[in-house]
C-alpha positions in Angstrom: -15.0 -1.2 -2.3 -12.1 -3.0 -4.2 -13.5 -6.9 -5.1 -10.5 -9.0 -6.5 -12.6 -12.6 -7.3 -10.8 -15.2 -8.5 -8.2 -13.6 -10.3 -5.3 -14.9 -11.8 -2.3 -13.5 -13.7 0.3 -14.6 -15.9 3.2 -11.7 -18.1 2.4 -12.7 -22.0 5.3 -14.2 -23.6 5.3 -13.1 -27.1 4.0 -17.0 -28.2 1.2 -16.3 -26.6 0.5 -12.8 -27.6 1.0 -13.9 -31.0 -0.5 -17.2 -31.3 -3.3 -16.3 -28.5 -3.0 -19.8 -26.5 -2.6 -19.2 -22.5 0.6 -20.9 -20.1 -0.7 -21.7 -17.2 2.4 -22.8 -15.7 4.1 -18.9 -16.2 1.3 -18.0 -13.9 2.7 -15.2 -11.2 -1.1 -14.7 -9.8 -3.0 -17.5 -8.3 -6.9 -17.1 -7.7 -7.0 -14.5 -5.5 -9.8 -13.3 -4.6 -10.4 -10.9 -1.2 -12.0 -7.5 -0.9 -10.9 -3.9 0.1 -14.0 -1.4 2.3 -13.3 1.8 2.5 -11.7 3.3 5.0 -9.7 -0.4 5.5 -6.0 0.0 6.5 -5.3 -4.0 4.8 -1.6 -4.3 5.2 -0.3 -6.4 2.4 2.8 -8.7 3.0 5.1 -11.1 1.9 8.5 -12.9 0.8 10.3 -11.1 -2.3 9.0 -12.5 -5.7 5.8 -13.5 -4.1 3.6 -11.4 -6.5 2.5 -8.2 -4.4 3.1 -5.4 -6.6 1.5 -7.0 -9.5 -1.2 -7.4 -7.6 -0.8 -3.4 -6.2 -1.0 -3.2 -10.4 -4.1 -5.4 -10.8 -5.7 -3.2 -8.4 -5.3 0.3 -9.6 -6.0 -1.1 -13.6 -2.3 -1.1 -14.0 -2.2 -4.6 -15.3 -5.2 -6.7 -16.4 -6.4 -9.4 -15.3 -5.5 -13.1 -17.1 -9.0 -14.1 -15.7 -10.8 -13.3 -13.0 -12.2 -9.2 -12.4 -10.9 -6.6 -10.3 -13.4 -4.1 -9.7 -13.1 -0.9 -7.9 -16.9 0.1 -6.5 -18.2 -1.7 -9.1 -16.1 -0.7 -12.1 -14.2 -3.1 -14.0 -10.7 -2.3 -14.6 -11.0 -4.5 -17.5 -13.8 -1.9 -19.1 -11.5 0.7 -21.2 -14.6 2.8 -20.8 -14.2 2.8 -16.9 -10.7 2.8 -16.6 -10.7 6.2 -16.3 -12.9 6.2 -13.3 -10.6 3.7 -11.6 -7.9 5.5 -11.9 -9.2 8.4 -10.0 -10.1 6.3 -7.2 -7.0 3.8 -7.1 -3.7 5.6 -6.6 -0.6 4.1 -6.4 2.7 4.7 -5.0 5.8 2.6 -6.4 9.2 2.3 -3.9 10.8 3.7 -6.0 10.3 7.7 -6.1 11.8 8.5 -9.8 9.6 6.6 -11.5 7.2 8.9 -10.4 8.2 12.4 -10.4 8.4 13.9 -13.8 8.2 18.3 -13.3 10.2 20.9 -12.6 9.5 21.8 -9.4 7.9 20.0 -6.2 4.6 22.3 -6.7 4.6 21.4 -10.2 4.5 17.9 -9.6 1.8 18.4 -7.5 -0.5 20.3 -9.3 0.1 18.1 -12.4 -2.8 15.5 -11.8 -5.5 17.8 -10.8 -4.7 19.5 -13.6 -5.2 16.6 -16.1 -8.4 15.9 -14.1 -9.4 19.3 -15.1 -9.7 20.7 -11.3 -9.9 24.5 -10.9 -6.7 26.4 -10.3 -7.9 27.5 -6.9 -9.0 24.3 -5.7 -5.5 22.9 -6.9 -4.0 25.7 -4.8 -5.6 24.7 -1.3 -5.2 21.1 -2.6 -1.6 21.7 -2.8 -1.3 23.5 0.7 -2.6 20.6 2.2 -0.8 17.9 1.4 2.5 20.2 1.3 1.8 20.3 5.3 0.3 16.7 5.3 4.1 15.9 4.7 5.7 18.3 6.0 7.2 19.7 3.1 6.1 23.2 3.2 10.3 24.2 2.9 10.5 22.6 -0.2 7.8 23.8 -2.6 9.4 25.2 -4.9 12.7 22.7 -5.0 13.9 20.9 -7.6 13.5 17.0 -7.6 16.5 16.2 -8.3 17.7 18.2 -5.3 16.1 16.2 -3.1 17.4 13.4 -0.5 15.7 9.5 -0.7 13.5 10.5 1.8 12.8 13.9 0.5 11.6 11.9 -2.9 9.2 9.6 -1.3 7.7 12.3 0.4 7.2 14.2 -2.5 5.5 11.4 -4.5 3.1 10.3 -1.8 2.1 14.2 -1.2 2.1 13.7 -5.1 -1.1 11.1 -5.5 -2.5 12.9 -2.1 -3.8 15.6 -4.3 -5.8 13.6 -6.1 -7.4 12.3 -3.3 -8.4 9.2 -3.6 -10.5 6.6 -2.6 -8.2 3.9 -1.9 -4.3 4.8 -1.6 -2.1 1.8 -2.5 1.2 2.0 -1.2 4.0 0.4 -2.4 6.9 0.0 0.4 6.3 3.8 0.7 8.6 3.6 3.8 11.0 1.8 2.4 13.9 5.1 1.7 12.8 6.4 5.5 14.9 6.3 8.8 12.8 5.5 11.6 10.9 9.3 12.2 10.0 9.1 8.5 8.3 5.5 8.9 6.7 7.0 11.8 5.4 10.4 9.9 4.1 8.2 7.2 2.4 6.0 9.3 0.5 9.1 10.7 -0.2 10.7 7.8 -2.5 7.3 6.8 -4.0 7.5 10.1 -5.2 11.4 9.6 -6.6 10.2 5.6 -8.8 7.2 7.1 -10.5 9.9 10.5 -10.4 12.9 7.4 -11.1 11.5 4.3 -12.3 8.2 5.1 -9.8 6.9 3.0 -8.4 3.1 2.4 -4.7 2.3 2.5 -3.6 -1.1 0.9 0.2 -1.1 2.2 3.0 -3.4 0.9 5.9 -3.3 4.1 9.0 -5.1 4.6 8.9 -3.3 8.2 6.6 -5.4 10.3 6.3 -3.3 13.0 4.4 -0.8 10.7 1.9 -3.9 10.3 1.1 -3.6 13.7 -1.7 -1.0 13.4 -3.3 -2.2 10.1 -6.7 -3.5 10.8 -6.1 -6.7 8.7 -3.8 -8.5 6.8 -3.3 -10.3 3.6 0.2 -12.9 3.7 1.0 -13.5 -0.2 2.8 -16.5 -0.7 3.9 -18.0 -4.7 1.3 -15.8 -5.8 -2.0 -17.2 -3.6 -3.3 -15.9 -0.7 -1.7 -17.7 2.4 -2.8 -15.5 5.1 -5.8 -13.5 6.2 -6.9 -11.7 9.1 -5.7 -9.5 11.8 -2.5 -9.3 12.6 -2.4 -10.5 15.8 -3.6 -13.9 14.5 -0.7 -13.8 12.1 1.9 -12.7 14.7 0.8 -15.1 17.4 1.6 -18.0 15.3 5.3 -18.2 14.8 5.2 -21.1 12.9 2.7 -19.9 10.4 5.4 -17.0 10.2 8.2 -18.9 9.4 6.3 -20.6 6.3 5.4 -17.6 5.2 8.9 -16.2 5.4 8.5 -13.3 7.8 10.0 -12.0 10.8 7.8 -11.5 14.1 8.2 -7.9 15.4 9.1 -7.2 17.8 6.7 -6.3 20.2 5.0 -9.9 19.2 8.4 -11.1 20.3 7.5 -9.9 23.5 3.7 -11.2 23.8 4.6 -14.6 22.6 7.9 -15.3 25.0 5.6 -14.1 28.2 2.8 -16.1 27.2 5.7 -19.4 26.9 6.2 -18.3 30.4 2.8 -19.3 31.5 0.7 -15.8 32.3 -1.3 -15.9 29.2 -0.4 -12.3 28.5 -4.1 -11.7 26.6 -2.7 -10.6 22.7 -6.6 -8.9 21.7 -6.8 -6.2 24.9 -3.0 -6.0 25.9 -1.9 -5.4 21.7 -2.7 -1.9 21.0 -1.6 0.2 24.4 2.0 -2.9 24.5 2.5 -1.7 20.7 2.4 2.0 22.0 4.6 1.6 24.8 6.9 -0.3 22.6 7.1 2.6 20.0 7.9 4.6 22.8 11.2 2.6 24.1 12.4 2.1 20.3 11.9 5.6 18.8 
């Protein structure tokens, strides 16, 4: 379980570092508390600049809370002796794949992480084969990263984290550079990871249609959790969606419009079926 408890965070200024004093007015994250269980698919939503990426970095130890605590399966991210284990458990995929690709070929890129963990070569090869197949990258195995398209580079970045087989996978807008087919393939990967490995996924996105497949939604506003619940509970209330600067997905607009006509379509029982039908129509 990933557990954030009363987490505050502010990027320190030079004055604060030298004086040791803290300026609470500069907090980016404010009293954030939530849990992510094994196998969950949680979407982290919010307007640009609200603090989503900062929360993602806090969850895998790239950042340490100014106050409060972040624990991963009981390991405290603020404890230097436990940080190595935290990084093994929590994988983070950035929106810009060029920030993660460092090797000369795709195969070398995927081997880099497992080699640093001391995994035997035979198992590394098996993991690479599995990840390439999962992301449909078999034909690019020996390609150099700088020859990849944006979408291909993003899939390689995802594969490079999957070979580490983390227990928790944080994806910071991984489909931002992909077309609709590419976005569907990423969501299929997520579902496969959950079914095959029981992996939890924390997913940051601006594509509201993707949110409908999540178990739970965390909406961030001004560095605080402004909503926590199921997608159905969020999208049925257009007022709350507007306050959070989000957009209703096409499915939610359809259901809400039908309900306004007096039919009172039961969102809970019809949600998944309507989502599947709508995705077929849109794609």
